[in-house]
FIZAMAR-685220 format. One record per residue: residue in one letter; y, x, z of N, C-alpha, C in turn. Coordinates in steps of 0.1 Angstrom, whole numbers, plus 2048, in hexadecimal, padded with zeros to 3 digits. Each point is the difference from the previous one (the first is absolute). Layout:
r residuo:A | nnorth:Y | neast:X | nup:Z | canorth:Y | caeast:X | caup:Z | cnorth:Y | ceast:X | cup:Z;
...
//
This chain:
r residuo:M | nnorth:7F4 | neast:808 | nup:800 | canorth:80C | caeast:7F8 | caup:800 | cnorth:80D | ceast:809 | cup:800;
r residuo:Q | nnorth:809 | neast:7FD | nup:7F8 | canorth:80D | caeast:807 | caup:7FF | cnorth:808 | ceast:7FE | cup:80D;
r residuo:E | nnorth:807 | neast:80B | nup:804 | canorth:808 | caeast:7FF | caup:80C | cnorth:80E | ceast:802 | cup:7FC;
r residuo:L | nnorth:809 | neast:7F8 | nup:806 | canorth:80E | caeast:800 | caup:7FD | cnorth:808 | ceast:802 | cup:80D;
r residuo:G | nnorth:809 | neast:80A | nup:801 | canorth:809 | caeast:801 | caup:80B | cnorth:80C | ceast:7F6 | cup:7FF;
r residuo:M | nnorth:801 | neast:7F7 | nup:809 | canorth:80A | caeast:7F5 | caup:7FF | cnorth:809 | ceast:7FF | cup:80C;
r residuo:Y | nnorth:80C | neast:7FD | nup:7FE | canorth:809 | caeast:7FC | caup:80B | cnorth:803 | ceast:7F1 | cup:800;
r residuo:W | nnorth:800 | neast:7FA | nup:80C | canorth:805 | caeast:7F3 | caup:802 | cnorth:806 | ceast:800 | cup:80E;
r residuo:F | nnorth:80A | neast:7F8 | nup:802 | canorth:807 | caeast:7FF | caup:80D | cnorth:7F7 | ceast:7F8 | cup:80A;
r residuo:V | nnorth:800 | neast:806 | nup:80C | canorth:7F9 | caeast:7F9 | caup:80C | cnorth:80B | ceast:7FF | cup:80B;
r residuo:P | nnorth:804 | neast:7F4 | nup:804 | canorth:80A | caeast:7FF | caup:80A | cnorth:7FB | ceast:805 | cup:80E;
r residuo:K | nnorth:80A | neast:804 | nup:808 | canorth:7FC | caeast:805 | caup:80D | cnorth:7F8 | ceast:7F6 | cup:808;
r residuo:S | nnorth:803 | neast:7F3 | nup:7FE | canorth:7F8 | caeast:7F5 | caup:807 | cnorth:7F2 | ceast:800 | cup:7FC;
r residuo:G | nnorth:7FC | neast:807 | nup:7F5 | canorth:7F2 | caeast:800 | caup:7FB | cnorth:7FC | ceast:7F3 | cup:7F9;
r residuo:V | nnorth:809 | neast:7F6 | nup:7FF | canorth:7FD | caeast:7F4 | caup:7F9 | cnorth:803 | ceast:803 | cup:7F1;
r residuo:P | nnorth:7F6 | neast:7FF | nup:7F7 | canorth:801 | caeast:803 | caup:7F2 | cnorth:809 | ceast:7F6 | cup:7F9;
r residuo:N | nnorth:807 | neast:805 | nup:7F6 | canorth:808 | caeast:7F8 | caup:7F7 | cnorth:7F9 | ceast:7FF | cup:7F3;
r residuo:L | nnorth:7FD | neast:7F3 | nup:7FB | canorth:7F8 | caeast:7FE | caup:7F5 | cnorth:805 | ceast:808 | cup:7F3;
r residuo:G | nnorth:80E | neast:800 | nup:7FF | canorth:806 | caeast:807 | caup:7F4 | cnorth:7FD | ceast:80E | cup:800;
r residuo:D | nnorth:7FF | neast:807 | nup:80C | canorth:7FD | caeast:80E | caup:801 | cnorth:7F1 | ceast:803 | cup:7FF;
r residuo:E | nnorth:7F8 | neast:7F7 | nup:804 | canorth:7F2 | caeast:801 | caup:800 | cnorth:7F9 | ceast:7FC | cup:7F3;
r residuo:F | nnorth:808 | neast:7F9 | nup:7F8 | canorth:7FA | caeast:7FA | caup:7F4 | cnorth:7FA | ceast:80A | cup:7F6;
r residuo:G | nnorth:807 | neast:80B | nup:7FD | canorth:7FB | caeast:80A | caup:7F7 | cnorth:7F3 | ceast:806 | cup:804;
r residuo:R | nnorth:7FF | neast:803 | nup:80D | canorth:7F4 | caeast:806 | caup:806 | cnorth:7F4 | ceast:7F6 | cup:7FE;
r residuo:I | nnorth:803 | neast:7F3 | nup:804 | canorth:7F5 | caeast:7F6 | caup:7FF | cnorth:7FB | ceast:7FE | cup:7F2;
r residuo:V | nnorth:80A | neast:7FF | nup:7F6 | canorth:7FC | caeast:7FF | caup:7F2 | cnorth:7F7 | ceast:80B | cup:7FB;
r residuo:L | nnorth:805 | neast:80D | nup:803 | canorth:7F9 | caeast:80B | caup:7FB | cnorth:7F2 | ceast:801 | cup:806;
r residuo:E | nnorth:7FF | neast:7FE | nup:80D | canorth:7F3 | caeast:801 | caup:807 | cnorth:7F6 | ceast:7F5 | cup:7FD;
r residuo:E | nnorth:805 | neast:7F4 | nup:801 | canorth:7F7 | caeast:7F4 | caup:7FF | cnorth:7FE | ceast:7FB | cup:7F1;
r residuo:I | nnorth:809 | neast:802 | nup:7F8 | canorth:7FF | caeast:7FB | caup:7F2 | cnorth:7FD | ceast:80B | cup:7F6;
r residuo:V | nnorth:807 | neast:80B | nup:801 | canorth:7FE | caeast:80B | caup:7F6 | cnorth:7F5 | ceast:80A | cup:805;
r residuo:G | nnorth:7FD | neast:800 | nup:80D | canorth:7F5 | caeast:809 | caup:805 | cnorth:804 | ceast:80E | cup:802;
r residuo:V | nnorth:80D | neast:803 | nup:802 | canorth:805 | caeast:80D | caup:803 | cnorth:801 | ceast:803 | cup:80F;
r residuo:S | nnorth:7FB | neast:80B | nup:804 | canorth:801 | caeast:803 | caup:80F | cnorth:80E | ceast:805 | cup:802;
r residuo:V | nnorth:807 | neast:7FA | nup:80A | canorth:80D | caeast:803 | caup:803 | cnorth:801 | ceast:807 | cup:80D;
r residuo:V | nnorth:807 | neast:80B | nup:800 | canorth:803 | caeast:808 | caup:80C | cnorth:80E | ceast:800 | cup:803;
r residuo:K | nnorth:804 | neast:7FD | nup:80D | canorth:80F | caeast:800 | caup:804 | cnorth:805 | ceast:80E | cup:7FF;
r residuo:K | nnorth:80C | neast:801 | nup:7F9 | canorth:807 | caeast:80D | caup:800 | cnorth:80F | ceast:7FE | cup:803;
r residuo:G | nnorth:807 | neast:80B | nup:802 | canorth:80E | caeast:7FF | caup:803 | cnorth:808 | ceast:7FC | cup:7F4;
r residuo:L | nnorth:80C | neast:7FB | nup:802 | canorth:808 | caeast:7FA | caup:7F5 | cnorth:803 | ceast:80B | cup:7F5;
r residuo:F | nnorth:802 | neast:80C | nup:804 | canorth:804 | caeast:80A | caup:7F6 | cnorth:7F4 | ceast:809 | cup:7FC;
r residuo:S | nnorth:7F4 | neast:7FD | nup:804 | canorth:7F4 | caeast:808 | caup:7FC | cnorth:7F5 | ceast:7F7 | cup:7FA;
r residuo:C | nnorth:803 | neast:7F4 | nup:7FD | canorth:7F6 | caeast:7F7 | caup:7FB | cnorth:800 | ceast:800 | cup:7F0;
r residuo:D | nnorth:7F5 | neast:7FA | nup:7FB | canorth:7FF | caeast:7FF | caup:7F2 | cnorth:805 | ceast:7F2 | cup:7FB;
r residuo:A | nnorth:800 | neast:7F7 | nup:809 | canorth:805 | caeast:7F2 | caup:7FC | cnorth:806 | ceast:7FA | cup:80D;
r residuo:I | nnorth:809 | neast:7F6 | nup:7FE | canorth:806 | caeast:7F9 | caup:80B | cnorth:7FF | ceast:7F1 | cup:7FD;
r residuo:S | nnorth:7FD | neast:7F9 | nup:80B | canorth:800 | caeast:7F1 | caup:7FF | cnorth:80C | ceast:7FC | cup:808;
r residuo:V | nnorth:80A | neast:7FA | nup:7FA | canorth:80D | caeast:7FE | caup:807 | cnorth:806 | ceast:7F3 | cup:7FE;
r residuo:G | nnorth:808 | neast:7FD | nup:809 | canorth:80A | caeast:7F5 | caup:7FF | cnorth:80D | ceast:806 | cup:7FD;
r residuo:S | nnorth:808 | neast:803 | nup:80B | canorth:80D | caeast:805 | caup:7FE | cnorth:801 | ceast:80F | cup:802;
r residuo:I | nnorth:7F5 | neast:807 | nup:803 | canorth:800 | caeast:80E | caup:804 | cnorth:803 | ceast:809 | cup:7F4;
r residuo:L | nnorth:7FF | neast:7FB | nup:7F4 | canorth:802 | caeast:809 | caup:7F4 | cnorth:80E | ceast:806 | cup:801;
r residuo:G | nnorth:80A | neast:7F7 | nup:802 | canorth:80E | caeast:805 | caup:801 | cnorth:802 | ceast:809 | cup:80B;
r residuo:W | nnorth:7FA | neast:7FE | nup:80C | canorth:802 | caeast:808 | caup:80B | cnorth:7FB | ceast:80E | cup:7FD;
r residuo:G | nnorth:7F4 | neast:801 | nup:7FA | canorth:7FA | caeast:80D | caup:7FD | cnorth:809 | ceast:808 | cup:7F6;
r residuo:W | nnorth:805 | neast:7F9 | nup:7F7 | canorth:809 | caeast:806 | caup:7F6 | cnorth:80C | ceast:806 | cup:806;
r residuo:E | nnorth:807 | neast:7F8 | nup:809 | canorth:80C | caeast:804 | caup:807 | cnorth:7FD | ceast:80C | cup:809;
r residuo:K | nnorth:7F5 | neast:801 | nup:806 | canorth:7FC | caeast:80C | caup:808 | cnorth:7FE | ceast:80C | cup:7F8;
r residuo:G | nnorth:7FE | neast:7FF | nup:7F3 | canorth:7FF | caeast:80C | caup:7F8 | cnorth:7F2 | ceast:805 | cup:7FF;
r residuo:G | nnorth:7F6 | neast:7F9 | nup:805 | canorth:7F2 | caeast:805 | caup:801 | cnorth:7F9 | ceast:800 | cup:7F2;
r residuo:F | nnorth:805 | neast:7F8 | nup:7F7 | canorth:7F9 | caeast:7FF | caup:7F3 | cnorth:805 | ceast:80A | cup:7F6;
r residuo:K | nnorth:80C | neast:806 | nup:802 | canorth:807 | caeast:808 | caup:7F6 | cnorth:7F8 | ceast:80C | cup:7FC;
r residuo:N | nnorth:7F8 | neast:806 | nup:809 | canorth:7F9 | caeast:80D | caup:7FD | cnorth:7F2 | ceast:7FE | cup:7FD;
r residuo:R | nnorth:7FC | neast:7F4 | nup:7FD | canorth:7F1 | caeast:7FD | caup:7FC | cnorth:7FD | ceast:807 | cup:7F3;
r residuo:V | nnorth:7F4 | neast:806 | nup:800 | canorth:7FB | caeast:806 | caup:7F4 | cnorth:7F4 | ceast:7F8 | cup:7FA;
r residuo:T | nnorth:7FC | neast:7F6 | nup:807 | canorth:7F5 | caeast:7F7 | caup:7FC | cnorth:806 | ceast:7F2 | cup:7FE;
r residuo:P | nnorth:7FA | neast:7F8 | nup:7F8 | canorth:805 | caeast:7F2 | caup:7FE | cnorth:7FE | ceast:7F8 | cup:80D;
r residuo:L | nnorth:808 | neast:7F6 | nup:802 | canorth:7FF | caeast:7F7 | caup:80C | cnorth:7FE | ceast:7F2 | cup:7FA;
r residuo:S | nnorth:7F5 | neast:7F9 | nup:804 | canorth:7FD | caeast:7F3 | caup:7FB | cnorth:806 | ceast:7F6 | cup:80B;
r residuo:V | nnorth:806 | neast:7F6 | nup:7FB | canorth:806 | caeast:7F6 | caup:80A | cnorth:7FA | ceast:7F2 | cup:7FD;
r residuo:L | nnorth:7FB | neast:7FA | nup:80B | canorth:7FA | caeast:7F3 | caup:7FF | cnorth:809 | ceast:7F6 | cup:807;
r residuo:G | nnorth:807 | neast:7F8 | nup:7F9 | canorth:80A | caeast:7F7 | caup:806 | cnorth:80D | ceast:808 | cup:803;
r residuo:S | nnorth:80B | neast:7FA | nup:800 | canorth:80C | caeast:806 | caup:804 | cnorth:80B | ceast:7F6 | cup:803;
r residuo:G | nnorth:808 | neast:803 | nup:809 | canorth:80C | caeast:7F8 | caup:803 | cnorth:80A | ceast:80A | cup:805;
r residuo:L | nnorth:80C | neast:7FE | nup:7FD | canorth:80B | caeast:80A | caup:804 | cnorth:809 | ceast:7F9 | cup:80A;
r residuo:M | nnorth:803 | neast:807 | nup:80A | canorth:80A | caeast:7FA | caup:80A | cnorth:80E | ceast:7FF | cup:7FB;
r residuo:H | nnorth:803 | neast:809 | nup:7F7 | canorth:80E | caeast:801 | caup:7FB | cnorth:800 | ceast:7FD | cup:7F1;
r residuo:P | nnorth:805 | neast:7F5 | nup:7FB | canorth:800 | caeast:7FC | caup:7F2 | cnorth:807 | ceast:80A | cup:7F7;
r residuo:N | nnorth:808 | neast:809 | nup:805 | canorth:807 | caeast:809 | caup:7F7 | cnorth:7FA | ceast:80E | cup:800;
r residuo:L | nnorth:7F5 | neast:802 | nup:806 | canorth:7F9 | caeast:80D | caup:800 | cnorth:7FA | ceast:803 | cup:7F3;
r residuo:H | nnorth:804 | neast:80C | nup:7FB | canorth:7FA | caeast:804 | caup:7F3 | cnorth:7F6 | ceast:80B | cup:802;
r residuo:L | nnorth:7F4 | neast:7FF | nup:7FB | canorth:7F5 | caeast:80A | caup:803 | cnorth:7FF | ceast:80A | cup:7F5;
r residuo:N | nnorth:80B | neast:805 | nup:7FB | canorth:800 | caeast:80A | caup:7F5 | cnorth:801 | ceast:80E | cup:807;
r residuo:P | nnorth:7F7 | neast:809 | nup:7FC | canorth:801 | caeast:80E | caup:806 | cnorth:80D | ceast:807 | cup:7FD;
//
């Protein structure tokens, strides 16, 4: 089985958010990919709601040398441009 390093947000409360868990669930249960939790800036893929904009603003994606796959996305700021 293929293994994929993926990031999704887990609140401090530990109560999962369906939007953030959705990508992992789809990949594991429907596609059959083994998903391993990784850090936001060291993952192969992210399953996100609004975190995409936050990660870009922090600068963690600018120095990537490998592709980043995004499953779902929402941006907190409608004027955010994700151009390098």
